[in-house]
C-alpha positions as CSV (number, residue, x, y, z in Angstrom):
1,M,-5.6,-47.6,-17.7
2,R,-7.4,-48.3,-20.8
3,K,-10.9,-46.8,-20.4
4,T,-8.8,-43.0,-19.4
5,L,-6.9,-43.4,-22.5
6,A,-9.1,-43.9,-24.5
7,K,-11.3,-41.1,-23.3
8,T,-8.7,-39.0,-23.1
9,C,-8.5,-39.8,-27.3
10,L,-12.1,-39.2,-28.5
11,A,-11.7,-35.6,-25.5
12,L,-8.5,-34.6,-27.8
13,M,-10.5,-36.3,-31.0
14,G,-13.2,-33.2,-29.9
15,T,-11.3,-30.8,-30.2
16,A,-8.8,-31.3,-33.4
17,P,-11.5,-28.8,-35.2
18,L,-10.7,-25.7,-32.4
19,L,-7.2,-26.8,-32.9
20,A,-7.2,-26.5,-36.2
21,G,-7.9,-23.2,-36.7
22,A,-5.6,-22.5,-33.8
23,A,-2.6,-23.7,-36.4
24,D,-1.8,-20.0,-37.3
25,V,-0.8,-18.5,-33.8
26,D,1.8,-16.7,-33.1
27,M,3.7,-17.8,-29.8
28,R,5.5,-14.7,-28.4
29,V,8.2,-15.3,-25.2
30,I,7.9,-13.4,-22.8
31,V,12.4,-12.5,-21.6
32,S,12.7,-13.3,-17.5
33,G,16.5,-13.5,-18.5
34,E,19.3,-14.5,-21.0
35,I,18.1,-15.7,-24.1
36,A,18.7,-19.2,-24.6
37,P,19.9,-21.2,-27.9
38,G,17.7,-22.9,-29.6
39,V,14.2,-21.7,-28.9
40,Y,13.8,-19.0,-31.7
41,G,10.5,-16.5,-32.3
42,R,9.3,-13.9,-31.3
43,V,10.7,-11.6,-28.0
44,D,8.9,-10.0,-26.1
45,F,10.8,-8.2,-22.9
46,G,8.2,-6.3,-21.5
47,T,8.9,-3.2,-19.0
48,A,12.7,-3.9,-18.9
49,P,15.3,-2.4,-21.3
50,P,15.7,-4.2,-24.6
51,P,17.8,-7.2,-25.1
52,P,21.7,-6.4,-26.8
53,V,19.9,-6.9,-30.5
54,L,22.7,-8.2,-33.4
55,Y,22.3,-4.8,-35.5
56,A,22.1,-1.4,-35.3
57,K,19.0,-0.5,-37.0
58,P,16.0,-2.6,-38.0
59,I,15.9,-5.1,-41.2
60,V,12.7,-4.3,-42.7
61,I,11.8,-6.1,-45.6
62,A,8.8,-5.1,-47.7
63,P,7.4,-2.6,-46.0
64,P,3.3,-2.3,-45.8
65,P,2.0,1.8,-46.9
66,G,1.5,3.6,-44.5
67,P,3.1,5.3,-41.0
68,P,5.7,2.8,-39.8
69,A,5.5,0.3,-37.8
70,R,6.6,-0.9,-33.9
71,P,9.6,-2.7,-34.3
72,I,10.1,-6.6,-32.6
73,Y,12.6,-8.2,-31.5
74,V,12.6,-11.8,-32.6
75,H,15.4,-14.6,-31.7
76,V,15.8,-16.4,-35.0
77,P,19.4,-18.7,-35.3
78,P,22.4,-17.4,-36.9
79,G,21.7,-18.3,-40.5
80,H,17.8,-17.2,-40.9
81,A,19.6,-13.4,-39.6
82,K,21.8,-13.0,-42.4
83,N,18.9,-14.0,-45.2
84,W,15.8,-12.4,-43.3
85,K,14.2,-12.5,-47.1
86,K,14.0,-15.9,-47.1
87,H,13.2,-16.1,-43.7
88,C,11.3,-13.4,-42.0
89,Q,8.0,-14.8,-43.4
90,R,8.1,-17.8,-41.5
91,Y,8.1,-15.6,-38.5
92,H,5.3,-13.2,-39.4
93,A,7.3,-10.4,-39.8
94,C,7.9,-9.5,-43.7
95,G,6.8,-6.0,-43.2
96,Q,7.4,-4.7,-39.8
97,P,10.8,-3.2,-38.8
98,V,12.6,-5.9,-36.6
99,Y,15.9,-6.2,-34.1
100,F,17.3,-9.5,-33.9
101,V,18.3,-10.7,-30.7
102,K,21.6,-11.9,-29.8
103,S,22.8,-15.0,-27.8
104,A,25.1,-17.3,-27.4
105,E,24.3,-18.5,-30.7
106,Y,25.7,-15.7,-31.9
107,E,28.9,-15.9,-30.2
108,P,32.6,-16.6,-31.5
109,G,33.4,-20.7,-31.0
110,Y,29.7,-21.6,-29.6
111,K,29.4,-25.2,-30.4
112,A,25.4,-26.1,-30.7
113,K,24.7,-29.3,-28.0
114,G,25.5,-32.8,-29.4
115,K,27.2,-31.0,-32.9
116,K,30.7,-32.6,-33.1
117,D,33.7,-30.9,-35.3
118,K,34.8,-32.1,-38.4
């Protein structure tokens, strides 16, 4: 057991430089069902119809010069959608038109698991 653990640690140490370069990886979620509360990021829905969105028009913070970019879909906590200018950088989406994908978190009366009423 200790030898296996030691080998695993050495193997991980050898990949540390590779992992350090991968720290700024853009992770995408491919939707095959309902958007899950608590799972956030860019949403790719492939050839399926677009999921329900929070606002009818995409939100754009600091549009880049040139032709308009294609809109992207993101699933973010409700507070991030309300104050997108503050949070767009976290999702690498400040210069792009963004649609916010709806989930149960946006419904009135929704309570996250583990949160108690005050």
